[in-house]
PyMOL Python script that loads the backbone (N, CA, C, O; Angstrom):
from pymol import cmd

cmd.read_pdbstr("""\
ATOM      1  N   MET A   1       0.813  -1.190   0.000  1.00  0.00           N
ATOM      2  CA  MET A   1       0.000   0.000   0.000  1.00  0.00           C
ATOM      3  C   MET A   1       0.867   1.269   0.000  1.00  0.00           C
ATOM      4  O   MET A   1       0.545   2.246  -0.677  1.00  0.00           O
ATOM      5  N   ALA A   2       1.947   1.245   0.750  1.00  0.00           N
ATOM      6  CA  ALA A   2       2.845   2.394   0.822  1.00  0.00           C
ATOM      7  C   ALA A   2       3.530   2.620  -0.526  1.00  0.00           C
ATOM      8  O   ALA A   2       3.763   3.760  -0.928  1.00  0.00           O
ATOM      9  N   LEU A   3       3.852   1.519  -1.225  1.00  0.00           N
ATOM     10  CA  LEU A   3       4.493   1.628  -2.536  1.00  0.00           C
ATOM     11  C   LEU A   3       3.545   2.280  -3.540  1.00  0.00           C
ATOM     12  O   LEU A   3       3.962   3.128  -4.330  1.00  0.00           O
ATOM     13  N   LEU A   4       2.282   1.890  -3.512  1.00  0.00           N
ATOM     14  CA  LEU A   4       1.288   2.454  -4.411  1.00  0.00           C
ATOM     15  C   LEU A   4       1.113   3.953  -4.147  1.00  0.00           C
ATOM     16  O   LEU A   4       1.013   4.749  -5.080  1.00  0.00           O
ATOM     17  N   LYS A   5       1.079   4.320  -2.885  1.00  0.00           N
ATOM     18  CA  LYS A   5       0.933   5.730  -2.511  1.00  0.00           C
ATOM     19  C   LYS A   5       2.136   6.542  -3.008  1.00  0.00           C
ATOM     20  O   LYS A   5       1.964   7.647  -3.521  1.00  0.00           O
ATOM     21  N   ALA A   6       3.343   6.002  -2.860  1.00  0.00           N
ATOM     22  CA  ALA A   6       4.552   6.682  -3.321  1.00  0.00           C
ATOM     23  C   ALA A   6       4.549   6.834  -4.840  1.00  0.00           C
ATOM     24  O   ALA A   6       4.956   7.877  -5.352  1.00  0.00           O
ATOM     25  N   LEU A   7       4.097   5.815  -5.567  1.00  0.00           N
ATOM     26  CA  LEU A   7       4.032   5.893  -7.024  1.00  0.00           C
ATOM     27  C   LEU A   7       3.030   6.950  -7.482  1.00  0.00           C
ATOM     28  O   LEU A   7       3.310   7.707  -8.411  1.00  0.00           O
ATOM     29  N   VAL A   8       1.871   7.005  -6.839  1.00  0.00           N
ATOM     30  CA  VAL A   8       0.860   7.995  -7.203  1.00  0.00           C
ATOM     31  C   VAL A   8       1.383   9.409  -6.954  1.00  0.00           C
ATOM     32  O   VAL A   8       1.181  10.292  -7.787  1.00  0.00           O
ATOM     33  N   ILE A   9       2.048   9.635  -5.829  1.00  0.00           N
ATOM     34  CA  ILE A   9       2.613  10.951  -5.526  1.00  0.00           C
ATOM     35  C   ILE A   9       3.708  11.305  -6.529  1.00  0.00           C
ATOM     36  O   ILE A   9       3.768  12.435  -7.015  1.00  0.00           O
ATOM     37  N   GLY A  10       4.575  10.340  -6.838  1.00  0.00           N
ATOM     38  CA  GLY A  10       5.653  10.571  -7.810  1.00  0.00           C
ATOM     39  C   GLY A  10       5.124  10.923  -9.187  1.00  0.00           C
ATOM     40  O   GLY A  10       5.636  11.835  -9.836  1.00  0.00           O
ATOM     41  N   MET A  11       4.094  10.201  -9.641  1.00  0.00           N
ATOM     42  CA  MET A  11       3.505  10.492 -10.958  1.00  0.00           C
ATOM     43  C   MET A  11       2.805  11.853 -10.961  1.00  0.00           C
ATOM     44  O   MET A  11       2.828  12.562 -11.967  1.00  0.00           O
ATOM     45  N   GLY A  12       2.194  12.210  -9.855  1.00  0.00           N
ATOM     46  CA  GLY A  12       1.562  13.527  -9.752  1.00  0.00           C
ATOM     47  C   GLY A  12       2.585  14.646  -9.875  1.00  0.00           C
ATOM     48  O   GLY A  12       2.341  15.650 -10.544  1.00  0.00           O
ATOM     49  N   VAL A  13       3.728  14.471  -9.229  1.00  0.00           N
ATOM     50  CA  VAL A  13       4.809  15.457  -9.315  1.00  0.00           C
ATOM     51  C   VAL A  13       5.320  15.549 -10.749  1.00  0.00           C
ATOM     52  O   VAL A  13       5.578  16.649 -11.238  1.00  0.00           O
ATOM     53  N   LEU A  14       5.469  14.417 -11.432  1.00  0.00           N
ATOM     54  CA  LEU A  14       5.932  14.420 -12.821  1.00  0.00           C
ATOM     55  C   LEU A  14       4.936  15.130 -13.743  1.00  0.00           C
ATOM     56  O   LEU A  14       5.341  15.852 -14.654  1.00  0.00           O
ATOM     57  N   ILE A  15       3.648  14.929 -13.510  1.00  0.00           N
ATOM     58  CA  ILE A  15       2.637  15.601 -14.335  1.00  0.00           C
ATOM     59  C   ILE A  15       2.705  17.112 -14.136  1.00  0.00           C
ATOM     60  O   ILE A  15       2.655  17.867 -15.107  1.00  0.00           O
ATOM     61  N   VAL A  16       2.817  17.555 -12.896  1.00  0.00           N
ATOM     62  CA  VAL A  16       2.898  18.991 -12.608  1.00  0.00           C
ATOM     63  C   VAL A  16       4.175  19.579 -13.213  1.00  0.00           C
ATOM     64  O   VAL A  16       4.127  20.647 -13.822  1.00  0.00           O
ATOM     65  N   ALA A  17       5.307  18.903 -13.056  1.00  0.00           N
ATOM     66  CA  ALA A  17       6.578  19.401 -13.601  1.00  0.00           C
ATOM     67  C   ALA A  17       6.522  19.472 -15.128  1.00  0.00           C
ATOM     68  O   ALA A  17       7.001  20.438 -15.722  1.00  0.00           O
ATOM     69  N   GLY A  18       5.945  18.467 -15.757  1.00  0.00           N
ATOM     70  CA  GLY A  18       5.820  18.472 -17.219  1.00  0.00           C
ATOM     71  C   GLY A  18       4.935  19.600 -17.713  1.00  0.00           C
ATOM     72  O   GLY A  18       5.244  20.237 -18.720  1.00  0.00           O
ATOM     73  N   THR A  19       3.840  19.853 -17.015  1.00  0.00           N
ATOM     74  CA  THR A  19       2.929  20.927 -17.397  1.00  0.00           C
ATOM     75  C   THR A  19       3.602  22.295 -17.262  1.00  0.00           C
ATOM     76  O   THR A  19       3.460  23.151 -18.135  1.00  0.00           O
ATOM     77  N   VAL A  20       4.324  22.492 -16.180  1.00  0.00           N
ATOM     78  CA  VAL A  20       5.037  23.763 -15.973  1.00  0.00           C
ATOM     79  C   VAL A  20       6.090  23.966 -17.058  1.00  0.00           C
ATOM     80  O   VAL A  20       6.229  25.073 -17.578  1.00  0.00           O
ATOM     81  N   THR A  21       6.827  22.925 -17.406  1.00  0.00           N
ATOM     82  CA  THR A  21       7.838  23.010 -18.462  1.00  0.00           C
ATOM     83  C   THR A  21       7.202  23.344 -19.802  1.00  0.00           C
ATOM     84  O   THR A  21       7.718  24.179 -20.545  1.00  0.00           O
ATOM     85  N   LEU A  22       6.090  22.701 -20.113  1.00  0.00           N
ATOM     86  CA  LEU A  22       5.396  22.947 -21.373  1.00  0.00           C
ATOM     87  C   LEU A  22       4.915  24.393 -21.463  1.00  0.00           C
ATOM     88  O   LEU A  22       5.092  25.040 -22.495  1.00  0.00           O
ATOM     89  N   VAL A  23       4.318  24.896 -20.413  1.00  0.00           N
ATOM     90  CA  VAL A  23       3.841  26.283 -20.406  1.00  0.00           C
ATOM     91  C   VAL A  23       5.013  27.253 -20.543  1.00  0.00           C
ATOM     92  O   VAL A  23       4.915  28.240 -21.272  1.00  0.00           O
ATOM     93  N   ALA A  24       6.116  26.983 -19.853  1.00  0.00           N
ATOM     94  CA  ALA A  24       7.285  27.859 -19.945  1.00  0.00           C
ATOM     95  C   ALA A  24       7.835  27.896 -21.371  1.00  0.00           C
ATOM     96  O   ALA A  24       8.204  28.965 -21.856  1.00  0.00           O
ATOM     97  N   LEU A  25       7.898  26.754 -22.046  1.00  0.00           N
ATOM     98  CA  LEU A  25       8.390  26.716 -23.425  1.00  0.00           C
ATOM     99  C   LEU A  25       7.461  27.458 -24.380  1.00  0.00           C
ATOM    100  O   LEU A  25       7.929  28.154 -25.281  1.00  0.00           O
ATOM    101  N   ILE A  26       6.161  27.317 -24.192  1.00  0.00           N
ATOM    102  CA  ILE A  26       5.204  28.018 -25.058  1.00  0.00           C
ATOM    103  C   ILE A  26       5.340  29.524 -24.886  1.00  0.00           C
ATOM    104  O   ILE A  26       5.352  30.259 -25.873  1.00  0.00           O
ATOM    105  N   VAL A  27       5.441  29.988 -23.661  1.00  0.00           N
ATOM    106  CA  VAL A  27       5.588  31.427 -23.404  1.00  0.00           C
ATOM    107  C   VAL A  27       6.897  31.945 -23.985  1.00  0.00           C
ATOM    108  O   VAL A  27       6.931  33.031 -24.563  1.00  0.00           O
ATOM    109  N   GLN A  28       7.975  31.179 -23.836  1.00  0.00           N
ATOM    110  CA  GLN A  28       9.286  31.597 -24.345  1.00  0.00           C
ATOM    111  C   GLN A  28       9.269  31.712 -25.863  1.00  0.00           C
ATOM    112  O   GLN A  28       9.778  32.690 -26.411  1.00  0.00           O
ATOM    113  N   ARG A  29       8.699  30.740 -26.543  1.00  0.00           N
ATOM    114  CA  ARG A  29       8.699  30.762 -28.007  1.00  0.00           C
ATOM    115  C   ARG A  29       7.709  31.770 -28.573  1.00  0.00           C
ATOM    116  O   ARG A  29       7.945  32.327 -29.645  1.00  0.00           O
ATOM    117  N   ALA A  30       6.620  32.009 -27.883  1.00  0.00           N
ATOM    118  CA  ALA A  30       5.614  32.941 -28.387  1.00  0.00           C
ATOM    119  C   ALA A  30       6.072  34.384 -28.268  1.00  0.00           C
ATOM    120  O   ALA A  30       5.746  35.196 -29.134  1.00  0.00           O
ATOM    121  N   GLY A  31       6.812  34.731 -27.229  1.00  0.00           N
ATOM    122  CA  GLY A  31       7.171  36.124 -27.016  1.00  0.00           C
ATOM    123  C   GLY A  31       8.606  36.461 -27.269  1.00  0.00           C
ATOM    124  O   GLY A  31       8.983  37.626 -27.142  1.00  0.00           O
ATOM    125  N   GLY A  32       9.433  35.498 -27.621  1.00  0.00           N
ATOM    126  CA  GLY A  32      10.856  35.737 -27.701  1.00  0.00           C
ATOM    127  C   GLY A  32      11.332  36.470 -28.925  1.00  0.00           C
ATOM    128  O   GLY A  32      11.954  37.524 -28.793  1.00  0.00           O
ATOM    129  N   ASP A  33      11.073  35.968 -30.099  1.00  0.00           N
ATOM    130  CA  ASP A  33      11.688  36.483 -31.311  1.00  0.00           C
ATOM    131  C   ASP A  33      10.670  37.213 -32.170  1.00  0.00           C
ATOM    132  O   ASP A  33       9.597  36.682 -32.457  1.00  0.00           O
ATOM    133  N   SER A  34      11.004  38.426 -32.577  1.00  0.00           N
ATOM    134  CA  SER A  34      10.087  39.189 -33.420  1.00  0.00           C
ATOM    135  C   SER A  34      10.210  38.790 -34.881  1.00  0.00           C
ATOM    136  O   SER A  34       9.361  39.154 -35.695  1.00  0.00           O
ATOM    137  N   GLY A  35      11.257  38.044 -35.226  1.00  0.00           N
ATOM    138  CA  GLY A  35      11.448  37.608 -36.595  1.00  0.00           C
ATOM    139  C   GLY A  35      12.221  38.590 -37.457  1.00  0.00           C
ATOM    140  O   GLY A  35      12.545  38.270 -38.601  1.00  0.00           O
ATOM    141  N   VAL A  36      12.525  39.773 -36.947  1.00  0.00           N
ATOM    142  CA  VAL A  36      13.271  40.778 -37.702  1.00  0.00           C
ATOM    143  C   VAL A  36      14.723  40.747 -37.256  1.00  0.00           C
ATOM    144  O   VAL A  36      15.024  40.849 -36.067  1.00  0.00           O
ATOM    145  N   MET A  37      15.609  40.606 -38.214  1.00  0.00           N
ATOM    146  CA  MET A  37      17.032  40.557 -37.891  1.00  0.00           C
ATOM    147  C   MET A  37      17.568  41.956 -37.660  1.00  0.00           C
ATOM    148  O   MET A  37      17.185  42.881 -38.376  1.00  0.00           O
ATOM    149  N   PRO A  38      18.442  42.139 -36.683  1.00  0.00           N
ATOM    150  CA  PRO A  38      19.058  43.455 -36.507  1.00  0.00           C
ATOM    151  C   PRO A  38      20.012  43.742 -37.665  1.00  0.00           C
ATOM    152  O   PRO A  38      20.515  42.810 -38.292  1.00  0.00           O
ATOM    153  N   PRO A  39      20.268  45.023 -37.960  1.00  0.00           N
ATOM    154  CA  PRO A  39      21.150  45.356 -39.084  1.00  0.00           C
ATOM    155  C   PRO A  39      22.525  44.700 -38.988  1.00  0.00           C
ATOM    156  O   PRO A  39      23.121  44.382 -40.018  1.00  0.00           O
ATOM    157  N   ARG A  40      23.045  44.488 -37.775  1.00  0.00           N
ATOM    158  CA  ARG A  40      24.367  43.861 -37.638  1.00  0.00           C
ATOM    159  C   ARG A  40      24.342  42.433 -38.169  1.00  0.00           C
ATOM    160  O   ARG A  40      25.338  41.967 -38.721  1.00  0.00           O
ATOM    161  N   ALA A  41      23.229  41.735 -38.012  1.00  0.00           N
ATOM    162  CA  ALA A  41      23.124  40.369 -38.520  1.00  0.00           C
ATOM    163  C   ALA A  41      23.108  40.356 -40.051  1.00  0.00           C
ATOM    164  O   ALA A  41      23.353  39.316 -40.662  1.00  0.00           O
ATOM    165  N   LEU A  42      22.828  41.481 -40.659  1.00  0.00           N
ATOM    166  CA  LEU A  42      22.823  41.589 -42.112  1.00  0.00           C
ATOM    167  C   LEU A  42      24.177  42.037 -42.653  1.00  0.00           C
ATOM    168  O   LEU A  42      24.310  42.299 -43.849  1.00  0.00           O
ATOM    169  N   GLY A  43      25.168  42.125 -41.794  1.00  0.00           N
ATOM    170  CA  GLY A  43      26.511  42.506 -42.218  1.00  0.00           C
ATOM    171  C   GLY A  43      26.666  43.991 -42.451  1.00  0.00           C
ATOM    172  O   GLY A  43      27.523  44.401 -43.233  1.00  0.00           O
ATOM    173  N   GLN A  44      25.867  44.801 -41.801  1.00  0.00           N
ATOM    174  CA  GLN A  44      25.926  46.257 -41.968  1.00  0.00           C
ATOM    175  C   GLN A  44      26.629  46.881 -40.767  1.00  0.00           C
ATOM    176  O   GLN A  44      26.650  46.295 -39.685  1.00  0.00           O
ATOM    177  N   PRO A  45      27.201  48.064 -40.955  1.00  0.00           N
ATOM    178  CA  PRO A  45      27.933  48.706 -39.850  1.00  0.00           C
ATOM    179  C   PRO A  45      26.996  49.169 -38.733  1.00  0.00           C
ATOM    180  O   PRO A  45      25.790  49.323 -38.931  1.00  0.00           O
ATOM    181  N   ALA A  46      27.578  49.381 -37.570  1.00  0.00           N
ATOM    182  CA  ALA A  46      26.813  49.888 -36.430  1.00  0.00           C
ATOM    183  C   ALA A  46      26.194  51.232 -36.795  1.00  0.00           C
ATOM    184  O   ALA A  46      26.825  52.039 -37.478  1.00  0.00           O
ATOM    185  N   GLY A  47      24.989  51.474 -36.354  1.00  0.00           N
ATOM    186  CA  GLY A  47      24.290  52.711 -36.660  1.00  0.00           C
ATOM    187  C   GLY A  47      23.377  52.608 -37.861  1.00  0.00           C
ATOM    188  O   GLY A  47      22.648  53.553 -38.162  1.00  0.00           O
ATOM    189  N   THR A  48      23.399  51.473 -38.560  1.00  0.00           N
ATOM    190  CA  THR A  48      22.518  51.259 -39.702  1.00  0.00           C
ATOM    191  C   THR A  48      21.097  51.063 -39.200  1.00  0.00           C
ATOM    192  O   THR A  48      20.877  50.375 -38.204  1.00  0.00           O
ATOM    193  N   ARG A  49      20.121  51.671 -39.895  1.00  0.00           N
ATOM    194  CA  ARG A  49      18.720  51.552 -39.493  1.00  0.00           C
ATOM    195  C   ARG A  49      17.917  50.880 -40.594  1.00  0.00           C
ATOM    196  O   ARG A  49      18.092  51.182 -41.774  1.00  0.00           O
ATOM    197  N   ILE A  50      17.027  49.957 -40.196  1.00  0.00           N
ATOM    198  CA  ILE A  50      16.111  49.337 -41.141  1.00  0.00           C
ATOM    199  C   ILE A  50      14.945  50.291 -41.345  1.00  0.00           C
ATOM    200  O   ILE A  50      14.274  50.671 -40.386  1.00  0.00           O
ATOM    201  N   MET A  51      14.702  50.681 -42.601  1.00  0.00           N
ATOM    202  CA  MET A  51      13.636  51.629 -42.911  1.00  0.00           C
ATOM    203  C   MET A  51      12.371  50.934 -43.408  1.00  0.00           C
ATOM    204  O   MET A  51      11.264  51.400 -43.139  1.00  0.00           O
ATOM    205  N   SER A  52      12.527  49.818 -44.136  1.00  0.00           N
ATOM    206  CA  SER A  52      11.370  49.145 -44.712  1.00  0.00           C
ATOM    207  C   SER A  52      11.728  47.700 -45.030  1.00  0.00           C
ATOM    208  O   SER A  52      12.889  47.373 -45.273  1.00  0.00           O
ATOM    209  N   ILE A  53      10.709  46.837 -45.024  1.00  0.00           N
ATOM    210  CA  ILE A  53      10.902  45.429 -45.353  1.00  0.00           C
ATOM    211  C   ILE A  53       9.752  44.996 -46.255  1.00  0.00           C
ATOM    212  O   ILE A  53       8.597  45.344 -46.007  1.00  0.00           O
ATOM    213  N   ALA A  54      10.069  44.235 -47.305  1.00  0.00           N
ATOM    214  CA  ALA A  54       9.052  43.664 -48.193  1.00  0.00           C
ATOM    215  C   ALA A  54       9.517  42.267 -48.581  1.00  0.00           C
ATOM    216  O   ALA A  54      10.715  41.987 -48.581  1.00  0.00           O
ATOM    217  N   SER A  55       8.565  41.382 -48.915  1.00  0.00           N
ATOM    218  CA  SER A  55       8.964  40.031 -49.311  1.00  0.00           C
ATOM    219  C   SER A  55       8.132  39.543 -50.491  1.00  0.00           C
ATOM    220  O   SER A  55       6.989  39.956 -50.683  1.00  0.00           O
ATOM    221  N   ALA A  56       8.736  38.651 -51.275  1.00  0.00           N
ATOM    222  CA  ALA A  56       8.064  38.011 -52.398  1.00  0.00           C
ATOM    223  C   ALA A  56       8.863  36.803 -52.822  1.00  0.00           C
ATOM    224  O   ALA A  56      10.085  36.875 -52.949  1.00  0.00           O
ATOM    225  N   GLU A  57       8.189  35.702 -53.042  1.00  0.00           N
ATOM    226  CA  GLU A  57       8.782  34.473 -53.572  1.00  0.00           C
ATOM    227  C   GLU A  57      10.030  34.023 -52.822  1.00  0.00           C
ATOM    228  O   GLU A  57      11.034  33.680 -53.445  1.00  0.00           O
ATOM    229  N   GLY A  58       9.980  34.019 -51.518  1.00  0.00           N
ATOM    230  CA  GLY A  58      11.090  33.507 -50.726  1.00  0.00           C
ATOM    231  C   GLY A  58      12.243  34.471 -50.517  1.00  0.00           C
ATOM    232  O   GLY A  58      13.214  34.132 -49.840  1.00  0.00           O
ATOM    233  N   ARG A  59      12.155  35.651 -51.078  1.00  0.00           N
ATOM    234  CA  ARG A  59      13.191  36.675 -50.886  1.00  0.00           C
ATOM    235  C   ARG A  59      12.631  37.806 -50.041  1.00  0.00           C
ATOM    236  O   ARG A  59      11.441  38.116 -50.099  1.00  0.00           O
ATOM    237  N   ILE A  60      13.493  38.406 -49.268  1.00  0.00           N
ATOM    238  CA  ILE A  60      13.101  39.539 -48.436  1.00  0.00           C
ATOM    239  C   ILE A  60      13.963  40.730 -48.842  1.00  0.00           C
ATOM    240  O   ILE A  60      15.190  40.635 -48.880  1.00  0.00           O
ATOM    241  N   ALA A  61      13.314  41.850 -49.145  1.00  0.00           N
ATOM    242  CA  ALA A  61      14.027  43.079 -49.487  1.00  0.00           C
ATOM    243  C   ALA A  61      14.006  43.984 -48.258  1.00  0.00           C
ATOM    244  O   ALA A  61      12.944  44.318 -47.734  1.00  0.00           O
ATOM    245  N   VAL A  62      15.191  44.372 -47.811  1.00  0.00           N
ATOM    246  CA  VAL A  62      15.317  45.204 -46.616  1.00  0.00           C
ATOM    247  C   VAL A  62      15.980  46.517 -47.019  1.00  0.00           C
ATOM    248  O   VAL A  62      17.131  46.530 -47.457  1.00  0.00           O
ATOM    249  N   LEU A  63      15.245  47.624 -46.869  1.00  0.00           N
ATOM    250  CA  LEU A  63      15.798  48.947 -47.149  1.00  0.00           C
ATOM    251  C   LEU A  63      16.476  49.438 -45.886  1.00  0.00           C
ATOM    252  O   LEU A  63      15.842  49.550 -44.837  1.00  0.00           O
ATOM    253  N   VAL A  64      17.776  49.734 -45.987  1.00  0.00           N
ATOM    254  CA  VAL A  64      18.525  50.219 -44.829  1.00  0.00           C
ATOM    255  C   VAL A  64      19.145  51.570 -45.131  1.00  0.00           C
ATOM    256  O   VAL A  64      19.491  51.872 -46.273  1.00  0.00           O
ATOM    257  N   THR A  65      19.278  52.375 -44.089  1.00  0.00           N
ATOM    258  CA  THR A  65      20.004  53.645 -44.180  1.00  0.00           C
ATOM    259  C   THR A  65      21.245  53.514 -43.317  1.00  0.00           C
ATOM    260  O   THR A  65      21.158  53.245 -42.119  1.00  0.00           O
ATOM    261  N   ARG A  66      22.395  53.706 -43.934  1.00  0.00           N
ATOM    262  CA  ARG A  66      23.659  53.559 -43.218  1.00  0.00           C
ATOM    263  C   ARG A  66      24.026  54.865 -42.519  1.00  0.00           C
ATOM    264  O   ARG A  66      23.461  55.913 -42.833  1.00  0.00           O
ATOM    265  N   PRO A  67      24.971  54.813 -41.569  1.00  0.00           N
ATOM    266  CA  PRO A  67      25.351  56.016 -40.814  1.00  0.00           C
ATOM    267  C   PRO A  67      25.843  57.168 -41.695  1.00  0.00           C
ATOM    268  O   PRO A  67      25.710  58.332 -41.317  1.00  0.00           O
ATOM    269  N   ASP A  68      26.413  56.854 -42.871  1.00  0.00           N
ATOM    270  CA  ASP A  68      26.903  57.915 -43.761  1.00  0.00           C
ATOM    271  C   ASP A  68      25.783  58.535 -44.600  1.00  0.00           C
ATOM    272  O   ASP A  68      26.037  59.428 -45.408  1.00  0.00           O
ATOM    273  N   GLY A  69      24.540  58.063 -44.412  1.00  0.00           N
ATOM    274  CA  GLY A  69      23.390  58.612 -45.127  1.00  0.00           C
ATOM    275  C   GLY A  69      23.016  57.858 -46.385  1.00  0.00           C
ATOM    276  O   GLY A  69      21.961  58.120 -46.963  1.00  0.00           O
ATOM    277  N   SER A  70      23.845  56.933 -46.824  1.00  0.00           N
ATOM    278  CA  SER A  70      23.528  56.177 -48.031  1.00  0.00           C
ATOM    279  C   SER A  70      22.441  55.143 -47.730  1.00  0.00           C
ATOM    280  O   SER A  70      22.322  54.640 -46.613  1.00  0.00           O
ATOM    281  N   GLU A  71      21.653  54.846 -48.769  1.00  0.00           N
ATOM    282  CA  GLU A  71      20.605  53.841 -48.637  1.00  0.00           C
ATOM    283  C   GLU A  71      20.939  52.645 -49.510  1.00  0.00           C
ATOM    284  O   GLU A  71      21.513  52.783 -50.590  1.00  0.00           O
ATOM    285  N   ARG A  72      20.571  51.472 -49.025  1.00  0.00           N
ATOM    286  CA  ARG A  72      20.796  50.241 -49.767  1.00  0.00           C
ATOM    287  C   ARG A  72      19.594  49.332 -49.596  1.00  0.00           C
ATOM    288  O   ARG A  72      18.904  49.372 -48.577  1.00  0.00           O
ATOM    289  N   VAL A  73      19.356  48.519 -50.603  1.00  0.00           N
ATOM    290  CA  VAL A  73      18.345  47.475 -50.502  1.00  0.00           C
ATOM    291  C   VAL A  73      19.089  46.151 -50.449  1.00  0.00           C
ATOM    292  O   VAL A  73      19.806  45.790 -51.382  1.00  0.00           O
ATOM    293  N   LEU A  74      18.911  45.437 -49.355  1.00  0.00           N
ATOM    294  CA  LEU A  74      19.549  44.135 -49.185  1.00  0.00           C
ATOM    295  C   LEU A  74      18.550  43.056 -49.552  1.00  0.00           C
ATOM    296  O   LEU A  74      17.415  43.075 -49.076  1.00  0.00           O
ATOM    297  N   LEU A  75      18.955  42.118 -50.391  1.00  0.00           N
ATOM    298  CA  LEU A  75      18.111  40.993 -50.748  1.00  0.00           C
ATOM    299  C   LEU A  75      18.536  39.811 -49.896  1.00  0.00           C
ATOM    300  O   LEU A  75      19.676  39.354 -49.971  1.00  0.00           O
ATOM    301  N   VAL A  76      17.608  39.321 -49.087  1.00  0.00           N
ATOM    302  CA  VAL A  76      17.899  38.267 -48.112  1.00  0.00           C
ATOM    303  C   VAL A  76      17.123  37.020 -48.488  1.00  0.00           C
ATOM    304  O   VAL A  76      15.937  37.094 -48.807  1.00  0.00           O
ATOM    305  N   ASP A  77      17.795  35.860 -48.452  1.00  0.00           N
ATOM    306  CA  ASP A  77      17.122  34.583 -48.667  1.00  0.00           C
ATOM    307  C   ASP A  77      16.250  34.293 -47.449  1.00  0.00           C
ATOM    308  O   ASP A  77      16.741  34.270 -46.321  1.00  0.00           O
ATOM    309  N   GLY A  78      14.962  34.074 -47.677  1.00  0.00           N
ATOM    310  CA  GLY A  78      14.021  33.874 -46.583  1.00  0.00           C
ATOM    311  C   GLY A  78      14.258  32.620 -45.775  1.00  0.00           C
ATOM    312  O   GLY A  78      13.884  32.569 -44.603  1.00  0.00           O
ATOM    313  N   ARG A  79      14.868  31.606 -46.363  1.00  0.00           N
ATOM    314  CA  ARG A  79      15.095  30.349 -45.639  1.00  0.00           C
ATOM    315  C   ARG A  79      16.372  30.365 -44.811  1.00  0.00           C
ATOM    316  O   ARG A  79      16.378  29.940 -43.656  1.00  0.00           O
ATOM    317  N   SER A  80      17.443  30.852 -45.401  1.00  0.00           N
ATOM    318  CA  SER A  80      18.729  30.805 -44.700  1.00  0.00           C
ATOM    319  C   SER A  80      19.024  32.070 -43.906  1.00  0.00           C
ATOM    320  O   SER A  80      19.809  32.033 -42.958  1.00  0.00           O
ATOM    321  N   GLY A  81      18.403  33.195 -44.281  1.00  0.00           N
ATOM    322  CA  GLY A  81      18.682  34.457 -43.611  1.00  0.00           C
ATOM    323  C   GLY A  81      19.944  35.134 -44.103  1.00  0.00           C
ATOM    324  O   GLY A  81      20.366  36.141 -43.534  1.00  0.00           O
ATOM    325  N   ARG A  82      20.562  34.595 -45.160  1.00  0.00           N
ATOM    326  CA  ARG A  82      21.787  35.169 -45.703  1.00  0.00           C
ATOM    327  C   ARG A  82      21.481  36.265 -46.718  1.00  0.00           C
ATOM    328  O   ARG A  82      20.504  36.181 -47.462  1.00  0.00           O
ATOM    329  N   VAL A  83      22.327  37.296 -46.739  1.00  0.00           N
ATOM    330  CA  VAL A  83      22.201  38.354 -47.749  1.00  0.00           C
ATOM    331  C   VAL A  83      22.730  37.788 -49.060  1.00  0.00           C
ATOM    332  O   VAL A  83      23.888  37.379 -49.142  1.00  0.00           O
ATOM    333  N   VAL A  84      21.868  37.765 -50.099  1.00  0.00           N
ATOM    334  CA  VAL A  84      22.265  37.204 -51.383  1.00  0.00           C
ATOM    335  C   VAL A  84      22.464  38.280 -52.452  1.00  0.00           C
ATOM    336  O   VAL A  84      22.896  37.982 -53.565  1.00  0.00           O
ATOM    337  N   GLY A  85      22.151  39.515 -52.114  1.00  0.00           N
ATOM    338  CA  GLY A  85      22.333  40.591 -53.076  1.00  0.00           C
ATOM    339  C   GLY A  85      22.198  41.941 -52.394  1.00  0.00           C
ATOM    340  O   GLY A  85      21.660  42.049 -51.292  1.00  0.00           O
ATOM    341  N   GLU A  86      22.699  42.969 -53.072  1.00  0.00           N
ATOM    342  CA  GLU A  86      22.646  44.311 -52.516  1.00  0.00           C
ATOM    343  C   GLU A  86      22.509  45.306 -53.642  1.00  0.00           C
ATOM    344  O   GLU A  86      23.255  45.249 -54.619  1.00  0.00           O
ATOM    345  N   LEU A  87      21.557  46.224 -53.515  1.00  0.00           N
ATOM    346  CA  LEU A  87      21.356  47.281 -54.491  1.00  0.00           C
ATOM    347  C   LEU A  87      21.732  48.600 -53.842  1.00  0.00           C
ATOM    348  O   LEU A  87      21.258  48.929 -52.754  1.00  0.00           O
ATOM    349  N   ARG A  88      22.590  49.352 -54.522  1.00  0.00           N
ATOM    350  CA  ARG A  88      23.015  50.650 -53.994  1.00  0.00           C
ATOM    351  C   ARG A  88      22.453  51.740 -54.876  1.00  0.00           C
ATOM    352  O   ARG A  88      22.391  51.593 -56.097  1.00  0.00           O
ATOM    353  N   ALA A  89      22.045  52.829 -54.263  1.00  0.00           N
ATOM    354  CA  ALA A  89      21.553  53.973 -55.023  1.00  0.00           C
ATOM    355  C   ALA A  89      22.720  54.638 -55.725  1.00  0.00           C
ATOM    356  O   ALA A  89      23.823  54.711 -55.183  1.00  0.00           O
ATOM    357  N   ALA A  90      22.473  55.124 -56.934  1.00  0.00           N
ATOM    358  CA  ALA A  90      23.523  55.825 -57.682  1.00  0.00           C
ATOM    359  C   ALA A  90      23.897  57.099 -56.941  1.00  0.00           C
ATOM    360  O   ALA A  90      23.036  57.812 -56.426  1.00  0.00           O
ATOM    361  N   GLU A  91      25.177  57.369 -56.896  1.00  0.00           N
ATOM    362  CA  GLU A  91      25.663  58.549 -56.164  1.00  0.00           C
ATOM    363  C   GLU A  91      26.195  59.576 -57.110  1.00  0.00           C
ATOM    364  O   GLU A  91      26.648  60.637 -56.678  1.00  0.00           O
TER     365      GLU A  91
END
""", "prot")
cmd.dss("prot")
cmd.show_as("cartoon", "prot")
cmd.util.cbc("prot")
cmd.orient("prot")
């Protein structure tokens, strides 16, 4: 009888611990990442600001303004997050 009582208490603790872990993971994943990469992750210098973002057919176009005032459009692969192209305004 004592063994059965210990097993029931142990399983109850495991259920509570599992539920708490599951809720913590859901909250962490739901609120953690906004999905927008900072300009440094795009290989741009410090002080670069993202002005606009658009996407089509698996590519993401990110308009950035660099600290020197120049603007560039970075073409980012939507799956890998790598910059695959860059368009610079004529100066």
